[in-house]
RODO-2510 file (C-alpha; in nm, 4 decimals, decimal comma):
residues 424
     n   res          X          Y          Z
     1     x    21,4680    -8,0473   -23,5940
     2     x    21,5269    -8,3678   -23,7882
     3     x    21,9206    -8,2978   -23,6961
     4     x    21,8613    -8,2591   -23,3538
     5     x    21,6536    -8,5873   -23,3303
     6     x    21,8738    -8,8092   -23,5680
     7     x    22,1836    -8,6524   -23,3274
     8     x    21,9988    -8,7601   -23,0068
     9     x    21,9319    -9,0917   -23,1540
    10     x    22,2778    -9,1569   -23,2568
    11     x    22,4280    -9,0790   -22,9548
    12     x    22,5971    -9,3484   -22,7351
    13     x    22,3873    -9,4794   -22,4063
    14     x    22,5299    -9,3928   -22,0824
    15     x    22,7174    -9,7242   -21,9176
    16     x    22,4865    -9,8852   -21,6725
    17     x    22,6213   -10,0614   -21,3223
    18     x    22,6305   -10,4589   -21,2748
    19     x    22,3415   -10,6129   -21,0863
    20     x    22,4621   -10,7120   -20,7634
    21     x    22,4917   -11,0607   -20,6391
    22     x    22,1920   -11,2186   -20,4753
    23     x    22,2335   -11,3075   -20,1004
    24     x    22,3140   -11,6726   -20,0288
    25     x    22,1544   -11,7216   -19,6968
    26     x    21,7689   -11,5931   -19,6383
    27     x    21,9154   -11,4586   -19,3192
    28     x    22,1354   -11,2167   -19,5566
    29     x    21,8352   -11,0581   -19,7327
    30     x    21,7349   -10,6859   -19,7239
    31     x    21,4669   -10,4583   -19,8414
    32     x    21,7556   -10,3364   -20,0871
    33     x    21,8755   -10,6983   -20,1574
    34     x    21,5744   -10,9019   -20,1735
    35     x    21,4937   -11,2878   -20,2913
    36     x    21,2801   -11,3052   -20,6164
    37     x    21,0349   -11,5331   -20,6338
    38     x    21,2142   -11,7360   -20,9203
    39     x    21,4513   -11,7724   -20,6690
    40     x    21,2519   -11,8360   -20,3394
    41     x    21,0147   -12,0735   -20,4968
    42     x    21,2976   -12,3478   -20,5812
    43     x    21,4747   -12,3287   -20,2542
    44     x    21,0928   -12,4111   -20,0984
    45     x    21,0488   -12,6780   -20,3154
    46     x    21,3467   -12,8116   -20,2342
    47     x    21,3147   -12,7962   -19,8866
    48     x    20,9773   -12,9653   -19,8786
    49     x    21,0636   -13,2508   -20,1111
    50     x    21,3639   -13,3413   -19,8370
    51     x    21,0483   -13,4463   -19,6044
    52     x    20,9577   -13,7470   -19,5525
    53     x    20,6174   -13,9308   -19,6437
    54     x    20,3746   -13,9547   -19,3313
    55     x    20,0431   -14,1029   -19,2553
    56     x    19,8122   -13,8886   -19,2053
    57     x    19,4412   -13,9224   -19,0713
    58     x    19,0903   -13,7180   -19,1789
    59     x    18,7695   -13,6991   -19,3251
    60     x    18,7323   -13,7327   -19,6860
    61     x    18,5776   -13,3889   -19,9102
    62     x    18,5281   -13,2867   -20,2232
    63     x    18,6781   -13,6291   -20,4000
    64     x    18,7357   -13,5283   -20,7973
    65     x    18,8808   -13,7728   -21,0528
    66     x    19,0910   -13,5963   -21,3504
    67     x    19,2240   -13,8712   -21,5796
    68     x    19,4026   -14,1438   -21,3851
    69     x    19,4189   -13,9099   -21,0555
    70     x    19,1677   -13,8117   -20,7556
    71     x    19,1749   -13,4922   -20,6252
    72     x    19,0501   -13,4351   -20,2502
    73     x    19,0462   -13,2427   -19,9594
    74     x    19,1599   -13,4086   -19,6084
    75     x    18,9758   -13,2418   -19,3317
    76     x    19,0512   -13,2855   -18,9187
    77     x    18,7547   -13,3605   -18,7713
    78     x    18,7735   -13,1751   -18,4479
    79     x    18,9208   -12,8232   -18,5849
    80     x    18,8543   -12,6611   -18,9271
    81     x    19,1977   -12,7287   -19,0837
    82     x    19,2190   -12,9331   -19,3944
    83     x    19,5024   -13,0140   -19,6511
    84     x    19,4845   -13,0574   -20,0183
    85     x    19,6062   -13,4203   -20,1635
    86     x    19,6058   -13,6004   -20,4695
    87     x    19,5799   -13,9795   -20,4978
    88     x    19,6187   -14,2186   -20,7873
    89     x    19,2664   -14,3808   -20,8502
    90     x    19,4037   -14,7016   -20,8768
    91     x    19,5004   -14,6854   -20,5076
    92     x    19,1553   -14,6643   -20,3883
    93     x    19,0070   -14,8615   -20,6306
    94     x    18,9749   -15,1487   -20,3588
    95     x    18,7712   -14,9213   -20,1490
    96     x    18,4813   -14,8725   -20,4188
    97     x    18,1660   -14,6781   -20,3040
    98     x    18,3063   -14,6394   -19,9428
    99     x    18,5146   -14,3960   -20,0676
   100     x    18,3187   -14,0926   -20,0955
   101     x    18,2896   -13,7593   -19,8848
   102     x    18,2707   -13,8115   -19,5189
   103     x    18,4582   -14,1252   -19,5397
   104     x    18,7275   -14,1519   -19,2384
   105     x    19,0689   -14,2177   -19,3724
   106     x    19,4332   -14,2739   -19,3103
   107     x    19,6374   -14,1576   -19,6449
   108     x    20,0464   -14,2046   -19,6761
   109     x    20,1467   -13,8893   -19,8429
   110     x    20,4752   -13,6800   -19,9299
   111     x    20,4229   -13,3266   -19,9332
   112     x    20,5006   -13,1461   -20,2347
   113     x    20,5434   -12,7715   -20,2887
   114     x    20,3913   -12,6590   -20,6233
   115     x    20,6338   -12,3815   -20,7823
   116     x    20,4165   -12,2141   -21,0269
   117     x    20,1040   -12,1893   -20,7881
   118     x    20,3113   -12,1356   -20,4835
   119     x    20,0942   -12,3926   -20,2986
   120     x    20,1792   -12,6874   -20,0905
   121     x    20,0236   -13,0236   -20,0967
   122     x    20,0190   -13,4135   -20,0692
   123     x    20,0887   -13,6908   -20,3131
   124     x    19,9577   -13,9940   -20,1578
   125     x    20,0133   -14,3406   -20,2889
   126     x    19,8254   -14,5449   -20,0173
   127     x    19,4921   -14,5262   -19,8686
   128     x    19,2731   -14,7689   -19,6439
   129     x    18,9732   -14,6742   -19,4146
   130     x    18,9515   -14,6302   -19,0635
   131     x    18,7783   -14,9738   -18,9383
   132     x    18,4954   -14,9799   -18,7190
   133     x    18,6762   -15,1439   -18,4617
   134     x    18,9190   -14,8767   -18,4697
   135     x    18,6737   -14,6032   -18,4397
   136     x    18,4923   -14,7922   -18,1496
   137     x    18,8253   -14,8156   -17,9745
   138     x    18,9087   -14,4587   -18,0121
   139     x    18,5551   -14,3758   -17,8741
   140     x    18,5632   -14,6103   -17,5383
   141     x    18,9109   -14,4468   -17,5162
   142     x    18,7270   -14,1159   -17,5200
   143     x    18,4402   -14,2316   -17,3227
   144     x    18,6924   -14,3171   -17,0452
   145     x    18,8848   -13,9605   -17,0126
   146     x    18,5843   -13,8035   -17,0004
   147     x    18,4082   -13,9986   -16,7646
   148     x    18,7777   -13,9707   -16,5604
   149     x    18,6945   -13,5804   -16,5785
   150     x    18,3925   -13,6229   -16,4130
   151     x    18,1729   -13,5267   -16,7410
   152     x    17,9291   -13,7795   -16,7197
   153     x    17,8595   -13,7835   -16,3276
   154     x    17,4854   -13,8023   -16,2170
   155     x    17,5674   -13,4935   -15,9843
   156     x    17,6444   -13,2723   -16,2785
   157     x    17,3180   -13,3366   -16,4261
   158     x    17,0363   -13,0764   -16,4042
   159     x    16,6553   -13,1321   -16,3652
   160     x    16,4256   -12,9870   -16,6570
   161     x    16,2278   -12,7041   -16,5739
   162     x    15,8677   -12,8118   -16,5484
   163     x    15,7002   -12,5943   -16,8143
   164     x    15,9920   -12,3939   -17,0202
   165     x    15,8303   -12,0615   -17,2187
   166     x    16,0993   -12,1299   -17,4923
   167     x    16,2646   -12,4330   -17,5948
   168     x    16,6121   -12,4302   -17,8036
   169     x    16,6274   -12,6521   -18,1055
   170     x    16,9327   -12,7624   -18,2866
   171     x    16,8515   -12,9895   -18,5955
   172     x    16,9221   -13,0688   -18,9642
   173     x    16,8704   -12,7964   -19,2230
   174     x    16,6040   -13,0400   -19,3778
   175     x    16,4706   -13,3267   -19,1711
   176     x    16,1664   -13,5059   -18,9450
   177     x    16,3335   -13,4115   -18,6406
   178     x    16,2309   -13,0454   -18,6309
   179     x    15,9064   -13,1380   -18,7114
   180     x    15,8599   -13,4312   -18,4582
   181     x    15,9649   -13,1906   -18,1866
   182     x    15,7883   -12,9216   -18,2623
   183     x    15,4686   -13,0390   -18,3498
   184     x    15,4717   -13,3191   -18,0448
   185     x    15,5482   -13,0365   -17,8190
   186     x    15,2752   -12,8106   -17,9327
   187     x    15,0277   -13,0692   -17,9024
   188     x    15,0974   -13,1321   -17,5670
   189     x    15,1532   -12,7452   -17,4526
   190     x    15,0313   -12,4875   -17,7345
   191     x    15,1968   -12,2157   -17,5461
   192     x    15,5241   -12,3263   -17,5982
   193     x    15,7688   -12,0966   -17,7896
   194     x    16,0959   -12,2294   -17,9989
   195     x    16,4333   -12,0986   -18,0835
   196     x    16,5549   -12,3288   -18,3951
   197     x    16,8925   -12,3679   -18,5290
   198     x    16,9168   -12,5632   -18,8528
   199     x    17,2527   -12,6947   -18,9085
   200     x    17,4367   -12,9891   -19,0335
   201     x    17,4361   -13,2896   -18,8474
   202     x    17,6567   -13,5020   -19,0454
   203     x    18,0072   -13,4600   -19,2299
   204     x    18,2545   -13,2624   -19,1486
   205     x    18,0418   -12,9908   -19,0792
   206     x    17,8368   -13,1055   -18,8087
   207     x    18,0813   -13,0701   -18,4899
   208     x    18,1430   -12,7033   -18,5497
   209     x    17,8048   -12,6217   -18,6219
   210     x    17,6195   -12,8074   -18,3737
   211     x    17,8924   -12,6922   -18,1246
   212     x    17,8476   -12,3385   -18,2203
   213     x    17,4175   -12,3480   -18,2433
   214     x    17,4230   -12,5207   -17,8508
   215     x    17,6784   -12,2020   -17,7530
   216     x    17,4289   -11,9455   -17,9199
   217     x    17,1069   -12,1051   -17,7483
   218     x    17,2781   -12,1497   -17,4086
   219     x    17,3685   -11,7515   -17,4382
   220     x    16,9925   -11,6565   -17,4946
   221     x    16,8691   -11,5380   -17,1761
   222     x    16,5227   -11,6778   -17,3332
   223     x    16,6196   -12,0515   -17,3523
   224     x    16,5345   -12,2326   -17,0549
   225     x    16,6308   -12,6439   -17,2474
   226     x    16,8148   -12,7013   -17,5071
   227     x    16,7567   -12,9954   -17,7355
   228     x    16,9887   -13,1253   -17,9930
   229     x    16,7688   -13,3472   -18,2318
   230     x    16,8514   -13,5653   -18,5326
   231     x    16,6191   -13,8784   -18,6791
   232     x    16,8706   -14,1801   -18,6241
   233     x    17,1248   -14,2672   -18,8718
   234     x    17,3955   -14,5174   -18,9120
   235     x    17,7187   -14,5509   -18,6954
   236     x    17,9086   -14,3485   -18,9204
   237     x    17,6428   -14,0505   -18,9642
   238     x    17,6422   -14,0394   -18,5477
   239     x    18,0194   -14,0493   -18,5068
   240     x    18,0165   -13,6315   -18,5016
   241     x    17,8005   -13,6486   -18,1767
   242     x    18,1137   -13,8599   -17,9993
   243     x    18,3625   -13,6013   -18,1052
   244     x    18,5285   -13,4575   -17,8244
   245     x    18,4998   -13,1076   -17,9233
   246     x    18,1182   -13,1439   -17,9457
   247     x    18,0839   -13,3658   -17,6385
   248     x    18,2815   -13,0559   -17,4253
   249     x    18,0701   -12,8066   -17,5755
   250     x    17,7551   -12,9412   -17,4434
   251     x    17,9158   -13,0222   -17,0976
   252     x    17,9825   -12,6652   -17,1232
   253     x    17,6291   -12,5627   -17,1569
   254     x    17,4821   -12,4292   -16,8505
   255     x    17,1214   -12,4577   -16,9650
   256     x    16,9618   -12,8215   -16,9410
   257     x    17,0246   -13,0324   -17,2588
   258     x    16,8286   -13,3120   -17,3980
   259     x    17,0093   -13,5676   -17,6328
   260     x    16,7603   -13,6718   -17,8981
   261     x    16,9660   -13,8611   -18,1879
   262     x    16,7146   -14,1176   -18,2664
   263     x    16,8776   -14,4258   -18,2092
   264     x    16,8722   -14,7602   -18,0358
   265     x    17,1937   -14,9642   -18,0793
   266     x    17,4408   -14,6983   -18,0545
   267     x    17,4963   -14,4467   -17,7749
   268     x    17,6932   -14,1328   -17,8736
   269     x    17,8734   -13,9493   -17,5982
   270     x    17,6720   -13,6629   -17,6212
   271     x    17,4132   -13,9198   -17,4759
   272     x    17,6259   -13,9369   -17,1373
   273     x    17,7210   -13,5939   -17,1059
   274     x    17,3642   -13,4362   -17,1322
   275     x    17,1327   -13,3573   -16,8799
   276     x    16,8657   -13,5937   -16,9972
   277     x    16,8516   -13,8933   -17,3020
   278     x    16,5444   -13,9179   -17,5211
   279     x    16,5256   -14,1795   -17,7436
   280     x    16,3717   -14,0043   -18,0188
   281     x    16,2805   -13,6525   -18,1093
   282     x    15,9349   -13,7312   -18,0279
   283     x    16,0197   -13,8737   -17,6860
   284     x    16,2150   -13,5480   -17,6427
   285     x    15,9047   -13,3359   -17,7005
   286     x    15,7357   -13,5534   -17,4216
   287     x    16,0165   -13,5059   -17,1884
   288     x    16,0410   -13,1052   -17,2372
   289     x    15,7002   -12,9964   -17,2279
   290     x    15,3837   -13,1151   -16,9846
   291     x    15,0882   -13,2531   -17,1983
   292     x    14,8044   -12,9710   -17,0842
   293     x    14,5144   -13,2201   -17,1410
   294     x    14,7428   -13,4479   -16,8361
   295     x    14,7711   -13,1101   -16,6247
   296     x    14,4351   -13,0305   -16,6571
   297     x    14,2847   -13,4004   -16,5591
   298     x    14,5268   -13,3929   -16,2712
   299     x    14,3967   -13,0612   -16,1486
   300     x    14,0568   -13,1535   -16,2132
   301     x    14,1546   -13,4841   -16,0303
   302     x    14,3302   -13,2869   -15,7198
   303     x    14,0332   -13,0903   -15,7007
   304     x    13,7880   -13,3662   -15,6575
   305     x    14,0178   -13,5512   -15,3682
   306     x    14,0415   -13,1890   -15,1858
   307     x    13,6920   -13,1545   -15,2208
   308     x    13,5888   -13,4931   -15,0940
   309     x    13,8713   -13,4825   -14,8449
   310     x    13,7185   -13,1340   -14,7209
   311     x    13,3582   -13,2918   -14,6937
   312     x    13,4440   -13,5812   -14,5277
   313     x    13,6027   -13,3680   -14,2742
   314     x    13,3452   -13,1148   -14,2093
   315     x    13,1014   -13,4183   -14,1911
   316     x    13,3336   -13,6093   -13,9251
   317     x    13,3499   -13,2532   -13,6982
   318     x    12,9833   -13,2006   -13,7640
   319     x    12,9119   -13,5555   -13,5932
   320     x    13,1586   -13,4770   -13,3188
   321     x    13,0160   -13,1605   -13,2198
   322     x    12,6871   -13,3299   -13,2419
   323     x    12,7620   -13,6029   -13,0373
   324     x    12,9154   -13,3606   -12,7782
   325     x    12,6120   -13,1446   -12,7460
   326     x    12,3977   -13,4898   -12,6476
   327     x    12,6048   -13,5158   -12,3467
   328     x    12,4415   -13,4100   -12,0083
   329     x    12,7337   -13,1730   -11,9249
   330     x    12,6225   -12,9970   -12,2417
   331     x    12,2718   -12,9843   -12,1725
   332     x    12,3155   -12,8464   -11,8617
   333     x    12,6594   -12,6917   -11,7950
   334     x    12,5967   -12,5751   -11,4614
   335     x    12,6278   -12,9699   -11,3171
   336     x    13,0023   -12,8816   -11,3582
   337     x    12,9601   -12,6690   -11,1033
   338     x    12,7189   -12,7640   -10,8247
   339     x    12,9045   -13,0114   -10,6619
   340     x    13,2147   -12,7359   -10,6184
   341     x    12,9340   -12,5160   -10,5070
   342     x    12,8031   -12,7658   -10,2362
   343     x    13,1679   -12,8206   -10,1456
   344     x    13,2417   -12,4200   -10,0984
   345     x    12,9186   -12,3907    -9,8723
   346     x    13,0491   -12,6777    -9,6525
   347     x    13,3656   -12,5327    -9,6093
   348     x    13,2380   -12,1815    -9,5653
   349     x    12,9820   -12,3127    -9,2794
   350     x    13,2588   -12,5217    -9,1035
   351     x    13,5061   -12,2429    -9,1323
   352     x    13,2678   -12,0026    -8,9736
   353     x    13,2013   -12,2444    -8,7118
   354     x    13,5360   -12,2901    -8,6499
   355     x    13,5815   -11,8733    -8,6070
   356     x    13,2882   -11,8465    -8,3938
   357     x    13,4559   -12,1684    -8,1058
   358     x    13,7971   -11,9782    -8,1351
   359     x    13,6625   -11,6180    -8,0374
   360     x    13,4391   -11,7447    -7,7526
   361     x    13,7453   -11,9197    -7,6111
   362     x    13,9697   -11,6440    -7,6847
   363     x    13,7177   -11,4133    -7,5208
   364     x    13,7145   -11,6270    -7,1999
   365     x    14,0428   -11,5988    -7,1487
   366     x    14,0796   -11,2579    -7,2333
   367     x    13,8069   -11,1736    -6,9206
   368     x    13,9949   -11,3992    -6,7288
   369     x    14,3480   -11,2512    -6,7792
   370     x    14,1748   -10,8603    -6,7136
   371     x    14,0517   -11,0092    -6,3790
   372     x    14,3960   -11,0892    -6,2771
   373     x    14,5286   -10,7635    -6,3823
   374     x    14,2696   -10,5728    -6,2122
   375     x    14,3145   -10,7804    -5,9072
   376     x    14,6922   -10,7011    -5,9033
   377     x    14,6601   -10,3479    -6,0227
   378     x    14,7395   -10,0109    -5,7795
   379     x    14,4504    -9,8500    -5,9060
   380     x    14,2216   -10,1699    -5,7062
   381     x    14,4326   -10,1141    -5,4050
   382     x    14,3855    -9,7255    -5,4093
   383     x    14,0247    -9,7821    -5,4313
   384     x    14,0151    -9,9607    -5,1173
   385     x    14,0551    -9,6397    -4,9577
   386     x    14,4790    -9,6515    -4,9599
   387     x    14,6975    -9,4130    -5,0759
   388     x    15,0413    -9,3282    -5,2636
   389     x    15,2840    -9,0635    -5,1071
   390     x    15,5436    -8,9469    -5,3393
   391     x    15,8196    -8,6602    -5,2978
   392     x    15,8922    -8,4097    -5,5261
   393     x    16,1529    -8,6087    -5,7231
   394     x    15,8908    -8,8916    -5,7674
   395     x    16,0270    -9,1458    -5,5056
   396     x    15,7684    -9,3122    -5,3227
   397     x    15,7626    -9,2316    -4,9384
   398     x    15,7847    -9,5684    -4,7404
   399     x    15,9293    -9,4234    -4,3953
   400     x    15,8856    -9,1216    -4,2265
   401     x    16,2332    -9,0658    -4,2257
   402     x    16,2174    -9,0393    -4,6080
   403     x    16,0949    -8,7051    -4,5759
   404     x    16,1772    -8,3660    -4,3410
   405     x    15,9656    -8,1358    -4,2076
   406     x    15,8547    -7,8209    -4,4788
   407     x    15,9055    -8,1108    -4,7595
   408     x    15,6120    -8,0915    -5,0722
   409     x    15,4605    -8,4295    -5,1095
   410     x    15,2457    -8,5772    -5,3993
   411     x    14,9838    -8,7868    -5,2311
   412     x    14,7932    -8,9991    -5,5267
   413     x    14,4556    -9,1512    -5,4512
   414     x    14,1934    -9,3539    -5,6286
   415     x    14,0104    -9,0427    -5,7660
   416     x    14,3023    -8,8297    -5,8350
   417     x    14,5984    -8,6673    -5,6486
   418     x    14,6658    -8,3797    -5,4379
   419     x    14,9386    -8,1713    -5,2606
   420     x    15,0547    -8,1642    -4,8876
   421     x    15,3170    -8,0381    -4,7083
   422     x    15,5027    -8,2068    -4,3854
   423     x    15,4350    -8,0836    -4,0758
   424     x    15,6868    -7,9279    -3,8684
***
């Protein structure tokens, strides 16, 4: 066994093939011929190094000092995006205490690729704070843009419900705004319920958290009004409430929205897009729900006025009725009929008289006419002894020549008629 092992160890190794050359271009790489990390990393670093420096604006976060360098994160105020920046401490020395988390700055930086870590960062050499005047100018410009879109129009503002059952509140995680809204609202109307969303109301996280809270409460069908409350603050602290993303989120809210930022000198754009602006969280509580004591007093007052009005109306109608009953026509209602009855009797008597006269006159005329008719009637002549002789065909015989011997004749006299034959 030892001889075989020695022989195997002494045997020469098989020749290996030479490694293939690396592709010159990234487009030439394949799964069989890839670039190793050690080859790609310097190329990326070289490509990034050729990029020119750039002025970048953002909000400062997580400032840390290490020896003579400041390490910080530069965050976008509208979107959740950030960059890692290193800055010489001496470059920020002139800013003093103003260069802290939340400060709004612009830095002059050049991109750098860390080969060993494989991360991209920016090395800054200059920094300056964004001035108050510049921030105000930007807010005014945004205000003009949003106003041109109609987001501040009065026609878009919806009235608050008279008595909301559930009120949504967006407030700070710690602070007096929540207490001011809830305690004052429940003191006015104890039955009111709340859906509270505690968020960050200043700093880089304020815009996304407040916007998300508004959208969440708006999606809840139980919530009838949303209150965005904050206990005041400096101009810089209130900047998130003039952010375009937050303002558009408030404009898209279908539930009536109350802005209660708690400020007096400044007017964040949220105030302009909200359906109602309250000066403080306490004022918002008074605007959102009615005062049960005042409402009860109004009900009592309304009932008193209604009772007084009804009593007065009944008394007035009763007095009017008594006055009507004292009139003679009401004491003896037949007096209204008596004149008409007398007139009817007179007209009846007159009608009867006229009718009797007309009948008497008509009777006289009829008798006269009857006498004339009788005098002219053939029957009267027959009564005097005359007769009417007719042939069988009904013709009246006026002459002897009208008949012949043997003709049958009809003789009519006053008392009747008889038959006769013409003698031969």
